[in-house]
N, C-alpha and C positions, 0 to 999 in steps of 0.2 A: 689713517685706519679703517675705522670702523665705517665710514661711507663707500670704502672700498670693497667689505664685507657684505652690506647690504646690498652693494647694486650685483656683487657677484652670485649673492641669495638669489636675488629678484631672475637674473638671468637664468640659473641655473631650474628656478621654479617653472618658469618660464618655457624652457627647452623640454621640462619631463611633462607639462599641459600639450604642447605641441605633438611629443613623441607619442602619447596618448592616444590623442585626436587622430595621427596616422596610422597609428594600430589598426583602433579603429575602422575607419576606412578601409584599409588592408583588407581587413578580416571582412568586414562587410561586401566586399565588392568581390575578392579572392577566396577566402577563408570559407564562408559560408558554405557554398558547391562544392569545394573539398571536404569539409566537416563531413556534410549530408550523403556527401560518397563513403566514406571511411567508416561513419558509425550505420550507415545500411550492408556494405557487406562485415562487418561484423558481429551484426543483431539478426541478417538476413530478414530481415525490412525495411521497405521502402520509406527515409526518414523525410522530414521536410521541417522546413527552419521558416518563420519568416524573419525575422529579423536577427541578429546576431552582435554581439558589442563584446568589447574587452572589459575584462575587472582586473585592475592593479592589484597584486603582483604578476597574479598567474591565475587568472580564471575570465572565463568566458560568462555571459549571459545569452540565453536561446529566448526567442519570444517566438508564439504562434508554434506551436511543434508539435507534429502529428508523426506516428507512426502504423503506416498502412491505414486500414479503417479501426484500429483496435483502441488507439492511443493517443488523445492529443492532453495536452500541456499550455497555460497561459505562460508560465516560467519557468525555466532551466539555470540554474546555476549551476556551473562545474568548477571545482578546483581544483587544478593538479598538483602532483607530489613529481621534483625532476630526482629524487634519489636515486631512484637505478638508469636513468639513463646511461650508463655506463654497461649495462648489459643488455642495452636496445628494446628498455622498455619504462611506460611512462605509467606512472598510476594514478586516476582520478582518485584524490584524497575525499574529496565528498562531494557528491550529486544531488543537489535538493531542487525535485520538481514541486509545485506548487500551482492549485487550483489545478487538479487534472481531469480527465474522466477517459474509464474506462468501457469498451463495450464489447462483451465477447459471445460470440454465437456458438454454444454446443446443445450435443445431441443427443440429450438424455434420456437414458432409456426408449430412442428411438422416435424422442420427440425433438424438435427443434425448437431452441430456447434460447434467448436474447436476457444476456448480464451485462446492467449497469449499473457500475461505480460512480460518482459525482463527489465535487468538492474531494478531491483525493490529498493527498500530502504526503511525499514520497521523501525520503533520506537512503541515502544507500552511500555506505563508504568502503576505502579502498577497490578500487574496480580496475586488475590490470590491462594496461592495454599494449599488444593484440590482447586477447580475450582466453585465458587460458586457467584450466580449473583450481579453482581460490573461493574460500567460502569470503561471500559479500555479505556484512553485516546492514541489514537494512530495516527499519522505523516506521511507520505509515498508519494513516487514519482514512478514512473515506464513508462514505452514507451509499446505500446500499438503495439505489431508485429501486431499479424493479428487474423480475426475473429469478429473484432468490426466494419468491414466493413466500412463506414462513418469515424469511428476514425481510422483506420489503421495510422500507422505510429506517433502517437500524443505524444506527451508529456502530463503525467495526472498527478497531484500533487492533494493531500487534505489531510484534516483533520477532526477528529469527537472522537466518542469513538464507543468503542462496547462490548457487556456483551458476552463473550467466555462462555459464560454458556447458557445462553439461546438463541444467535446468532441475539439478538438483536441487532441494531445500528443504528446512526443516523453520517451524518456529511459534507461536503461540498467537491466539487470536479473540480477543474480548468483544463482548457485542453487549451495545445499550441500547435499550428502546425508551423513546419518551424524556420524560422529567427523573426518571428513577435514577436515584445516583449510583447504583451497583450493576454489573452487568448482568444479565439474563442468560447470559449461557458465554461459556469456555471453552475452546478448540484447540486440540495439539494437533501440528499436523507435521506430517513426513513425506517427502515427493521424491523419490526413488526410481529412475529406471522407466520415465514414465507411467508410475504406479505412484496413487497419491493413497496415504493411510490419516484417518483421523479419528481421534479421540475425546468427546467432551464430556461436559455437563450441562442440563440443562435445569433453571432454577425456576420453577411456578412459586413466584412469592409475592405474594402482593400486586397483584395483577388485576385489572380493570380492560374497560375498554380503551382510556385514554392512553393507556402504556403497554397495549398486545396489539399487532395486527389480526383481521379476518382471519388470516391464512392462519396461524397459530389458533385460532379459537376452533376452528374448524377442524384442527388435527385434535384435537383431546376432546373436545363436546359439539354438540350444536351449540352453543352461545358459554357464556360466561358462568353462570348462575352455580359452577361447580366450584371453581375459581374463588368466588365470593363467600360460599358456603365454608370452603377447607379456610381462607383465611380468619371468617367470623367465629370461628372455634381454636383459633391460634394456632394453624394446621401448616405444615410450609410443603411440598412433593420436589423431589430432587432426582433429576432421569439421569440416568450415566448414560452414553449410547458409542459406539465405533461404525464405523465400516472401511470399508476398500470401494478404490473404484480406477478407471483407466484417465488420464487426462485427455485424449484425443477420441476417446469413446467413452465419455461418462454414464458408466453403467454403473448402481448402487450393488455391491454383491457383499457379504460376510458380514450380515446387518449381526450388532450385539444390541441388546437396549436393556435394561433393566435400572429399577427405581424407588423411592425408599417417601414413608408418610411421614412426618416426627411431628412432633411437638413443641411449639417456639414456649420457651422454659416462661418468661419476661410476661405471656398475653394468655399462656393455657386455662380455658376452664375445665379443661380436662383435668389439670394437672392439680386442682385444688380440693 
């Protein structure tokens, strides 16, 4: 009896392996082009997939993925939820994008500017297919390589939600510089009907040439001696800001800035 069970178990295991291999071959030969066409229609961008593999039990792995000239990713893992199949709807339970690059060309106040994000990792949860208005949660981190001026070289982390159908979104971003443990910039954003509103706080504390960009130095002074002097006195500077802009026509309007200088109690020589 035990031998029979072992024999049946081995055959069942072998059958599952053969099915997985067969599915992978079919997906690569037929499913890749169908998936490229379907996703291209859904997101109105030309999607290209280098390799496509089946992931047990309800998933796919895509390698060398690109969306027009806007997005490239080394790997995209997709996990499906078929609980809504009776309503003729499939849900992507989780989409995990790894080692991605985003290149966006924007017209900023009349000047063409290319913004490049590198080392992008992105997780999207609960994407309905076909696309309809629904909040999809996201978590992401990336390095701003160029085009963002004072933010170039910064690590940015964030999260929130995005409606992939209407393109509306809301979330919070944290920016880090060099080896500094804390963020130097926090920004809350709301995007609705093609308009983007940003509110945030810029922290100028413990800044040196090693952890800020030349653009940031030039924004506030001709060199960084002001920052060094403030910190030597045990002073920090915090600046609140807000602005609005269009997503297609990136012209900054309704700018508001206010700041404060305060004394660090643990270091201040003025408080003694």
